[in-house]
BAGUZA-951187 format. One record per residue (C-alpha): x, y, z. Coordinates in Angstrom, 1 decimal, always signed. Layout:
BEGIN
kolvo u->X	v->Y	w->Z;
...
END
This chain:
BEGIN
kolvo u->-17.7	v->-3.6	w->+6.8;
kolvo u->-13.9	v->-3.8	w->+6.6;
kolvo u->-11.4	v->-1.9	w->+8.7;
kolvo u->-7.8	v->-1.3	w->+7.6;
kolvo u->-5.0	v->-0.2	w->+9.9;
kolvo u->-1.6	v->+0.8	w->+8.6;
kolvo u->+1.6	v->+0.7	w->+10.7;
kolvo u->+5.3	v->+0.9	w->+10.1;
kolvo u->+5.7	v->+4.5	w->+9.0;
kolvo u->+8.3	v->+6.8	w->+10.5;
kolvo u->+11.4	v->+8.9	w->+9.9;
kolvo u->+14.3	v->+7.4	w->+8.0;
kolvo u->+17.3	v->+8.8	w->+6.2;
kolvo u->+17.7	v->+8.7	w->+2.5;
kolvo u->+18.8	v->+5.2	w->+1.4;
kolvo u->+17.1	v->+3.6	w->+4.3;
kolvo u->+14.2	v->+1.1	w->+4.5;
kolvo u->+10.8	v->+0.8	w->+6.0;
kolvo u->+8.2	v->-1.9	w->+6.0;
kolvo u->+4.6	v->-0.8	w->+6.0;
kolvo u->+1.9	v->-3.2	w->+7.2;
kolvo u->-1.9	v->-3.0	w->+6.7;
kolvo u->-4.0	v->-5.3	w->+8.8;
kolvo u->-7.6	v->-5.9	w->+7.8;
kolvo u->-10.5	v->-6.8	w->+10.0;
kolvo u->-14.2	v->-7.2	w->+9.8;
kolvo u->-15.6	v->-8.8	w->+6.6;
kolvo u->-12.2	v->-9.8	w->+5.3;
kolvo u->-13.8	v->-12.4	w->+3.0;
kolvo u->-15.0	v->-9.4	w->+0.8;
kolvo u->-11.5	v->-8.2	w->+0.2;
kolvo u->-9.8	v->-9.0	w->-3.1;
kolvo u->-7.1	v->-6.8	w->-4.6;
kolvo u->-5.3	v->-4.5	w->-2.2;
kolvo u->-3.3	v->-1.4	w->-2.9;
kolvo u->-1.0	v->+1.3	w->-1.5;
kolvo u->-1.4	v->+5.0	w->-2.4;
kolvo u->+0.4	v->+8.0	w->-1.1;
kolvo u->-0.4	v->+11.7	w->-0.7;
kolvo u->+2.1	v->+14.5	w->-0.1;
kolvo u->+1.4	v->+18.2	w->+0.3;
kolvo u->+0.8	v->+20.0	w->-2.9;
kolvo u->+0.4	v->+16.8	w->-4.9;
kolvo u->-2.5	v->+14.6	w->-5.9;
kolvo u->-2.9	v->+11.3	w->-4.2;
kolvo u->-1.0	v->+8.8	w->-6.3;
kolvo u->-0.9	v->+5.0	w->-6.8;
kolvo u->+2.1	v->+3.3	w->-5.4;
kolvo u->+1.5	v->-0.4	w->-5.7;
kolvo u->-1.1	v->-3.1	w->-5.7;
kolvo u->-1.5	v->-6.9	w->-5.5;
kolvo u->-4.1	v->-9.3	w->-6.6;
kolvo u->-6.1	v->-11.5	w->-4.1;
kolvo u->-4.0	v->-14.5	w->-5.1;
kolvo u->-0.7	v->-12.5	w->-4.7;
kolvo u->+0.3	v->-13.7	w->-8.1;
kolvo u->+0.1	v->-10.3	w->-9.8;
kolvo u->+1.6	v->-7.1	w->-8.6;
kolvo u->+1.9	v->-3.6	w->-10.0;
kolvo u->+4.1	v->-0.6	w->-9.2;
kolvo u->+4.3	v->+3.1	w->-10.0;
kolvo u->+7.3	v->+3.7	w->-12.2;
kolvo u->+9.3	v->+5.7	w->-9.6;
kolvo u->+9.2	v->+2.9	w->-7.0;
kolvo u->+9.9	v->-0.1	w->-9.3;
kolvo u->+12.9	v->-2.0	w->-8.2;
kolvo u->+12.8	v->-0.3	w->-4.7;
kolvo u->+9.4	v->-1.3	w->-3.3;
kolvo u->+7.9	v->-4.7	w->-3.0;
kolvo u->+4.3	v->-5.5	w->-2.2;
kolvo u->+3.2	v->-8.8	w->-0.6;
kolvo u->+0.3	v->-10.2	w->+1.3;
kolvo u->-0.5	v->-12.9	w->+3.8;
kolvo u->-4.1	v->-13.8	w->+3.4;
kolvo u->-4.1	v->-16.1	w->+6.5;
kolvo u->-3.2	v->-13.0	w->+8.5;
kolvo u->-5.4	v->-10.6	w->+6.4;
kolvo u->-2.3	v->-8.4	w->+6.1;
kolvo u->-0.6	v->-6.7	w->+3.2;
kolvo u->+2.9	v->-5.3	w->+3.3;
kolvo u->+5.0	v->-2.7	w->+1.5;
kolvo u->+8.7	v->-3.2	w->+1.8;
kolvo u->+10.4	v->+0.1	w->+0.8;
kolvo u->+14.1	v->+0.1	w->+0.2;
kolvo u->+16.5	v->+2.8	w->-1.1;
kolvo u->+14.1	v->+5.5	w->+0.1;
kolvo u->+14.4	v->+9.0	w->-1.3;
kolvo u->+13.2	v->+12.3	w->+0.1;
kolvo u->+10.5	v->+12.4	w->-2.7;
kolvo u->+9.0	v->+9.3	w->-1.1;
kolvo u->+7.9	v->+11.4	w->+1.8;
kolvo u->+4.1	v->+11.2	w->+2.1;
kolvo u->+1.2	v->+9.8	w->+4.0;
kolvo u->+0.8	v->+6.2	w->+2.8;
kolvo u->-2.7	v->+4.7	w->+2.6;
kolvo u->-3.7	v->+1.1	w->+2.3;
kolvo u->-6.8	v->+0.3	w->+0.3;
kolvo u->-8.9	v->-2.8	w->-0.3;
kolvo u->-11.1	v->-3.6	w->-3.3;
kolvo u->-14.3	v->-5.7	w->-3.2;
kolvo u->-14.4	v->-6.5	w->-6.9;
kolvo u->-14.4	v->-10.3	w->-7.2;
kolvo u->-11.2	v->-11.2	w->-9.0;
kolvo u->-8.4	v->-13.4	w->-7.8;
kolvo u->-5.9	v->-12.4	w->-10.5;
kolvo u->-6.3	v->-8.7	w->-11.1;
kolvo u->-5.4	v->-5.5	w->-9.2;
kolvo u->-6.5	v->-1.9	w->-9.7;
kolvo u->-4.6	v->+1.3	w->-10.4;
kolvo u->-7.4	v->+3.8	w->-9.7;
kolvo u->-8.3	v->+4.9	w->-6.2;
kolvo u->-12.0	v->+4.8	w->-7.3;
kolvo u->-11.8	v->+1.1	w->-7.7;
kolvo u->-11.1	v->+0.6	w->-3.9;
kolvo u->-13.9	v->+0.4	w->-1.4;
kolvo u->-12.1	v->+0.6	w->+1.9;
kolvo u->-9.3	v->+2.8	w->+3.1;
kolvo u->-7.0	v->+3.0	w->+6.1;
kolvo u->-6.2	v->+6.1	w->+8.1;
kolvo u->-2.7	v->+6.4	w->+6.7;
kolvo u->+0.8	v->+6.3	w->+8.1;
kolvo u->+3.4	v->+9.0	w->+7.7;
kolvo u->+6.7	v->+8.2	w->+6.0;
kolvo u->+9.3	v->+10.9	w->+6.1;
kolvo u->+12.6	v->+10.5	w->+4.4;
kolvo u->+15.4	v->+13.0	w->+5.3;
kolvo u->+18.2	v->+13.9	w->+2.9;
END
């Protein structure tokens, strides 16, 4: 089993920055691609960003491109999401997810492709 714990959420003014972290424990050798999703009231859960096991490939939802950066440190079993130029519409609970599909160079866009999920961290951006 794999456990994921997110941290770094909070309240920030529009234009500000936050850095989310997701620490994995347990059978971390079974983790390949990792992703970030978010869910806000009245909306479906949506893909935000993902990164391959090697870290060489990354993907972003269109509205966060150029503002968010995903990275990972496999030695620390941690994935990060640096969020800059935050907007009120970024307000949501952010979830970290890990996939067990064995690929070093791919990531996944669909929530159904991820096997493990964290408990979420709240990000609130005030206008």
